[in-house]
C-alpha positions, 0 to 999 in steps of 0.5 A: 271779228266784226270788222272782218265780216264788215269787210267781207260784206263790203267786198261782197257787194262791191263785186255784185254791183260791179257784175250788175254794171258790166252785165248791161254795159253799153246796152241801150236799154241797160237795167230795163233788161232785168225786167224785160227778159223775165217778162218776155220769157213769161209771155212766151211760156204763157202762150205755150202752156196756155194755148199749146199744152192746154193747161187749165189753171185759174189766173194762169199767168199769175200762177206762171210768174210765181213759179217762173221768177224764183226759177229764173233766180235759181237757174241764173244764180247757179249757172253764172256761179259756175264762172264766178271764180274763173271770171275773177282770176285777176283778184284771186291771184293777186289779192288775199280775201275770203274767196267764198265771197265770189259765188255769194256775190253771184247769188246776190247779184241775180237776187237783185234782179229777182227782187225787182221781178217780184215787184213786177209780180206784185204789180200784176197781182194787185191789177188781178185782185191778189193783195199782199198780206201781213204774214208776207212779212214772215214767210217772204224772208223765210223763202229768201233765205232758204233759197239763198242757202240752197243756191249757196250750197250748190254754188260752192260745189260748181264754182270750185269744180269748174275751175278744174273741169272746165266742161262743168259750166256747160253740163250745169246749164244743160241740166238746169234746162232739163230740170225746168221741165221736171219742176212744176213751173207751168203746170200744177204738181197735181197734174204730174204723171204717176211715172215721174211723180216721185222724181218731181216730188223729190226734186228740191227745187219743187218744194221752193216753187211750191213754197213761193206759190202757197204764200203768194196765191193762196196766203198759206204758210210755205213751211210745209213744202220747205222740208226737202229744200232745207235738207238738200240745203244742209247736204249741199252746204256741208259738201260744197263748203268742204269741196270749195275750201279744199280746192280753193287753196290751189285756185292761184295754180289751177287758174 
């Protein structure tokens, strides 16, 4: 059994590494785009929220990046996982392996981007007088695992369903773009209008973003914010794994 898990892990990392290399192949800046894209995005949102929407939050750029970088991982991981099965048609049809690795590899690949962005965030924090604390050693892994599990549950659903309903890729991308504005990334949750307060609070991504900010900015435990994301993770994992297992038997015929 240990050898099986070792083989699965090796295959997972091989696919994730291949996707990383392929993504930046034939580009001049290569892997630097991993850092440049989120920073350009952060700079744009900073200008929009700070100077157009007139958001008044101390150290707003750090506040924004602490929410934006986890969101970019969520958005890119879920959106890309939609095509993780279709994009590997060749090996799905010809090779017998644990196919649940495919959406996992996408989340790992986009997670590598996030970790590099997180390093940039820490550097910005140091220049602004924020210093990592010892409790990061406990809570950062908790947040990483929680976010991974939530993304995995959703990815199981969308990656398998997209094999049957090819429009789902576009639907998910559109929904995530809309959800961005209903997740407190460029604004504080305290400033949410009463009319959408309940929706924003029940949004599982809200708890994750608030959890990241609580430990990064305020050195507080993120655990109180993680109940709703945890419950959604269990729900999506149970439903997602069931759907994925049911559909994956027919992947070869459907692709």
